[in-house]
C-alpha positions, 0 to 999 in steps of 0.5 A, a space after each residue: 197931511 196926505 190930502 194937503 200934498 196931493 199932486 197933479 199929473 203934471 207935477 208927478 211927471 216932473 217929479 219922475 223926470 227929475 229923480 226917476 233915475 235914482 228913486 222909484 216913485 209910486 203914483 197912487 191915484 183914483 181909477 181912470 185919472 191918467 196914471 198910465 198916460 204918464 208914460 206917453 208924456 215921459 216918453 216924449 221927454 226922453 226919446 232916447 230911452 227904451 219905453 216899457 209898459 210892464 203890466 203887473 196884473 198879467 204877470 207871474 214870477 216866471 215872467 220876470 226871469 227864466 233859467 238859461 238853457 246854457 248849462 256848460 258853465 256848471 250852474 244855472 243862470 237866469 235871463 230877464 224877460 225881454 219885456 223889461 228892455 234890458 237887452 237894448 243897451 239903451 236907458 230904459 223908461 220902465 213904467 210898472 203899472 198896477 204894482 199894488 195888484 201884482 201877485 206877491 212873488 211878482 212884487 218881491 221880484 221887482 223890488 230889487 230893480 226898483 231899489 238898486 237899478 244895477 241890472 239896468 243901463 245907466 240913466 234908466 228911469 223906473 216908476 210905478 202906478 197903483 190905485 188908492 187902497 181906499 177904492 177897494 180894488 185890491 191894491 196892497 203894499 206891504 211895509 217893506 215894499 213901501 219903504 223902498 219907494 217914494 209914494 205920492 198921491 195923485 189928485 183928480 183934475 178939477 173941471 177947469 184942468 180937464 176941460 183945458 186938457 180936453 180942448 187939446 185932445 179933441 173932446 166932443 163939445 157936448 162933453 166939454 159943456 157937460 163938465 163945465 156945467 157939472 164940475 162935481 163930476 171931478 169930485 173925489 169920493 174922499 170928499 163925499 161922505 154920503 155916496 147919494 150926494 154925488 151920483 156921478 162918480 165912483 164911491 166905494 160905499 155904492 155898487 155903481 156899475 158905471 160912473 164918471 172918471 176922466 177915462 170914461 169921459 174920453 170914451 163918451 167923447 169917442 161915442 159922441 163923435 160917431 153919433 150919426 151912426 145910431 139913434 138917440 135910444 142907442 146913444 143913451 144906452 151906450 153913454 149909460 154903459 160908459 158913464 152911468 145912468 145919471 151922467 148919461 141923462 144929463 149929457 144927453 141934454 147937452 147933445 140936444 143942445 147941439 141942435 141950437 148950434 150954428 154949423 161951422 160952415 155957416 160961421 165960415 161963410 157968413 159970420 155976421 149972420 150965422 145963428 146965435 144960440 139962445 141958451 148960455 150952455 149952447 153958447 159955451 159949446 159953440 166956444 169950446 167947439 171953436 177952440 177945439 177945431 179952429 184952423 187958419 182958414 177960418 180964424 178970421 171969420 170966427 173973430 167976426 162972429 165972436 163979438 156977436 156973443 156976450 162978453 162972458 163967452 168972449 172972455 171964455 174963448 180968449 182965456 182958453 186960447 191964451 193958455 200956454 199949452 193950447 196947441 193953436 195959441 199962436 195961430 189965433 193970437 197972430 190973426 189980425 182979427 184977434 189982435 183987433 179984438 184984443 185992442 178993443 177989449 183990453 180992459 177985460 184983462 187989465 187985472 192980469 197985469 196987476 
């Protein structure tokens, strides 16, 4: 039942936005899959809230509240930690991160606020995150604590979802091409009985020092964006220490493919004669690079270059830019070159209208 009703990050954010002012949602999910990044998305939706990142792994019971030094009243009062944001007078957006790894006194100390909310300004949103217990990284939740929460399990993004996110977040074309070619890097260990069947990912039955998660892919992208600063041996070592040896070896093949790509300058200046890559993987990388980097001053040049690629590559480009959340959607779709292409190739999307 739990496996049938896992949520995407987008679904989880919508759930928290709807009920987070009344009920604490606990997001359980795979490591490195964006649980903590939900705070940024929610902060954009609730700009009038005071956003707080409360990291339970760094807290002790005394970090929740301390005795007041004012003894004139004849009894001890306690002051909540400023980090909880109660002092601002604004509604609080409180993300309690790594709740399952919190020391027991910290867990117990947070439970009242996660259930009652009476110390927080009206409209405050409280939610928590933790890893899957099956990962074996120390996330424990006693029954009395779980019963106060709405616990939902996050699923890993599939390769298509991650690529769509990566296009909007400056992921390196080599990383995007790699994920398209090896979609199993987004597989859950829950679906892999034998860890040797997928050497890319974390598996609790295997002692892999490094492995692929959405988080480590983003770090690999950061490394590749700075490739000019080091040689291939250094690059391979850095990737291996970030996404694991198996992933690094295969990703380096895509780095080598980059040598087949036409330069952006050649496409901008001479789209009808710029080089066409010889392999399908390299063509895919050209498309992802264009989707990620296209700007108004060369969109028309790109639309002259695009018809020189095969129909599959053209369809890949158009499917990417037609996504509702693509940040440059209007820029491309309003270009004369794109509109002309769409008229000439309308048959490719007839199924969308059925």
